[in-house]
C-alpha positions in Angstrom: 7.4 17.3 3.5 7.1 13.9 5.2 4.9 11.0 4.0 4.3 7.8 6.0 3.2 4.8 3.8 2.2 1.7 5.7 2.3 -1.8 4.2 -0.7 -4.3 4.0 -3.0 -3.8 7.0 -4.0 -7.2 8.1 -7.4 -7.7 9.9 -8.5 -6.4 13.2 -5.0 -6.5 14.8 -3.7 -4.3 12.1 -6.6 -1.9 12.4 -6.2 -1.7 16.2 -2.5 -0.9 15.8 -3.4 2.0 13.4 -5.7 3.5 16.0 -3.2 3.0 18.7 -0.1 4.2 16.9 -0.7 6.4 13.9 -2.1 9.6 15.5 0.8 9.8 18.1 3.5 9.0 15.5 2.1 11.5 13.1 2.2 14.3 15.6 5.6 13.3 17.1 7.3 13.0 13.8 5.6 15.9 11.9 4.1 13.6 9.3 2.1 15.5 6.7 0.2 12.7 5.0 -0.4 9.0 5.9 -1.0 6.3 3.2 -1.8 2.6 3.8 -2.4 -0.5 1.7 -5.8 -1.8 3.0 -6.4 -4.8 0.9 -6.2 -7.2 3.8 -8.0 -5.1 6.3 -11.3 -6.9 6.4 -10.8 -10.3 8.0 -7.5 -10.6 6.3 -8.8 -10.3 2.7 -10.4 -7.2 1.1 -12.0 -4.1 2.4 -15.5 -2.9 3.3 -17.0 0.6 3.5 -17.3 0.5 7.3 -13.6 -0.6 7.7 -12.4 2.0 5.2 -14.1 4.7 7.3 -12.6 3.2 10.5 -9.1 3.4 9.0 -9.7 7.0 7.9 -10.6 7.8 11.5 -7.2 6.6 12.6 -5.5 9.3 10.7 -4.9 7.5 7.4 -5.4 10.0 4.5 -5.7 7.5 1.6 -5.7 3.8 1.0 -4.6 1.6 -1.8 -5.8 -1.9 -2.7 -4.5 -5.1 -4.4 -5.4 -8.5 -5.7 -8.1 -9.0 -3.0 -9.9 -5.8 -4.0 -13.3 -7.6 -4.7 -13.1 -10.3 -2.0 -15.8 -8.6 0.2 -19.4 -8.9 -0.9 -20.8 -5.6 -2.2 -17.6 -3.7 -2.2 -17.8 -3.2 -6.0 -20.7 -0.9 -5.2 -19.3 0.6 -2.0 -16.0 1.6 -3.5 -17.7 4.3 -5.5 -18.5 6.1 -2.2 -14.9 6.1 -1.0 -13.0 9.2 -2.4 -9.8 8.3 -0.6 -9.5 4.7 -1.8 -7.9 3.6 -5.1 -8.0 0.2 -6.6 -5.3 -1.2 -8.9 -5.2 1.0 -12.0 -4.4 -1.9 -14.4 -7.6 -3.9 -13.8 -9.4 -4.3 -17.1 -11.8 -1.6 -18.3 -15.2 -1.7 -16.7 -14.0 -2.2 -13.1 -15.5 0.4 -10.6 -13.5 2.6 -8.4 -10.8 5.3 -8.6 -7.5 4.7 -10.3 -5.7 7.3 -8.2 -6.3 9.7 -5.3 -4.9 13.3 -5.1 -4.4 14.7 -1.6 -3.3 18.2 -0.6 -1.2 19.3 2.4 0.3 22.7 2.9 -0.4 23.7 -0.7 1.3 20.6 -2.1 -0.8 18.1 -4.2 0.3 14.5 -3.8 -1.2 11.7 -5.9 -1.1 8.0 -5.1 -1.9 5.1 -7.3 -1.2 1.3 -7.4 -0.8 -1.3 -10.1 -0.8 -5.1 -9.9 2.2 -7.2 -11.0 1.6 -10.1 -13.4 4.1 -12.7 -12.3 2.7 -15.4 -10.0 -0.5 -13.4 -9.5 -4.0 -14.8 -10.1 -5.7 -11.8 -11.6 -5.4 -11.1 -15.3 -4.5 -7.4 -15.6 -3.1 -5.0 -18.1 0.6 -4.2 -18.4 1.6 -2.4 -15.1 4.3 -0.4 -16.8 2.2 1.0 -19.6 -0.6 1.6 -17.1 1.8 3.6 -14.9 2.7 5.7 -17.9 -0.9 6.4 -18.6 -1.6 7.4 -15.0 1.4 9.6 -14.9 0.2 11.4 -18.0 -3.3 11.8 -16.5 -1.8 13.3 -13.4 0.2 15.9 -15.4 -1.0 19.3 -14.0 -3.1 17.7 -11.3 -0.3 16.7 -8.9 3.0 18.2 -7.7 4.3 14.7 -6.6 3.3 11.1 -7.1 3.6 8.0 -5.0 3.4 4.9 -7.2 2.8 1.5 -5.6 3.3 -1.9 -7.3 1.4 -4.7 -5.6 3.4 -7.7 -6.8 4.9 -11.0 -5.9 8.1 -10.8 -7.9 10.9 -8.5 -6.7 12.1 -8.2 -10.3 8.8 -6.6 -11.4 9.0 -4.1 -8.5 12.6 -3.2 -9.1 11.9 -2.7 -12.8 9.0 -0.4 -11.9 11.5 1.7 -9.8 13.7 2.2 -12.8 10.8 2.8 -15.1 9.5 5.7 -13.0 12.7 7.1 -11.7 12.7 10.8 -12.2 9.0 10.9 -12.8 7.4 9.7 -9.5 8.4 11.0 -6.1 8.6 7.4 -4.8 7.9 3.9 -6.0 7.2 1.3 -3.3 6.1 -2.3 -3.4 3.6 -4.2 -1.4 2.0 -7.7 -1.3 4.6 -10.1 0.2 4.0 -8.9 3.8 7.8 -9.0 4.3 9.6 -5.6 4.7 12.8 -5.3 2.6 16.0 -3.4 3.4 16.8 -1.9 0.1 15.3 1.6 0.5 17.2 4.3 -1.5 16.9 7.3 -3.6 17.5 6.4 -7.3 19.8 8.5 -9.6 17.0 10.7 -11.0 15.5 11.5 -7.7 12.8 8.9 -6.9 12.7 7.0 -3.7 12.4 3.3 -3.9 11.6 0.3 -1.6 10.8 -3.2 -2.8 8.3 -4.0 -0.1 6.8 -2.0 2.8 6.0 -5.1 4.8 3.0 -5.9 6.8 1.0 -3.9 9.3 -0.4 -6.8 11.4 0.5 -9.8 13.6 4.1 -10.9 13.0 3.9 -14.0 15.3 2.4 -15.7 12.2 3.0 -16.7 8.6 2.5 -13.4 6.8 -0.4 -12.6 9.1 -2.1 -16.0 9.4 -2.1 -18.6 12.2 1.3 -20.2 11.9 0.2 -23.7 13.1 -2.6 -24.0 10.5 -0.3 -22.8 7.7 2.5 -25.2 8.7 0.1 -28.1 8.9 -1.2 -27.3 5.4 2.3 -27.1 4.0 3.1 -30.5 5.6 0.0 -32.5 4.7 -1.2 -30.6 1.6 -4.7 -30.3 2.9 -6.7 -27.1 2.3 -7.6 -25.1 5.4 -9.0 -21.8 6.4 -6.2 -19.7 7.9 -7.4 -17.4 10.7 -5.7 -14.0 11.2 -3.1 -14.3 13.9 -3.0 -11.9 16.8 0.4 -11.5 18.5 3.4 -9.3 18.0 1.5 -6.7 16.1 3.6 -4.1 14.2 3.0 -1.4 11.7 5.6 -1.7 8.9 6.2 0.8 6.2 8.4 3.7 5.3 8.8 7.5 5.7 9.5 9.5 2.6 10.8 13.0 2.8 10.4 15.1 -0.3 11.4 18.5 -1.6 8.2 20.5 -2.3 9.9 22.7 -4.8 10.8 19.8 -7.1 8.6 16.9 -6.0 11.7 14.8 -5.8 12.5 12.5 -2.8 15.2 13.5 -0.4 15.2 10.3 1.7 13.4 7.1 2.4 13.6 5.1 5.6 11.8 2.0 6.7 9.8 2.0 10.0 8.4 -0.6 12.3 6.0 0.7 15.0 4.9 -1.3 18.0 2.6 -0.4 20.9 
């Protein structure tokens, strides 16, 4: 079974690339399910109901979110209408939205969930490792395989999550930095691991934003609004192949798709 998981979709350029590239890639490569982190899909920050539906129409089966989960006005209400979107599971109690999504393809039930890291992040959240344990327990009997995402700044937190869930999750992948890493591997107990999927958006940029504005802000320390860039658009992520009989990963490979 083959899963495509795409990193942070950034703004309209990222969404257009989904529409242009995902359906053809899915068919050509025999991909069974497509996942994407959509926390930057609406103007570079957050998600809306309309944009979530647009992304679904591109062939994305489920979406994860991150620290920008509530950036768009009214999304705390709209998220309840989105059965294929999960917010970070370690947000404090009382937050709306689903903690995980369970998909089915060819008789195989695949769950996906995400947690936020705590190092260098602004949101105050519960322990990602204990939350991952709780979600894995809740999924017992509900899923044949699990893709766990950790949306975090620190590589150490992500690598630690890989070891924490090795042998329990089908795959553990990181998001948030918008920079794809080259450390994909299958861990000793059978879980695939990648520190960061990278960014699905404009790469002629500083992590998706207008590079001149970002550079100016770094140099003069003045606050600015950073517009989403528009050139060199790529979809970055990974393809995970799993054994349906065990739920374990067989391989993980990074991908970068361009029009």
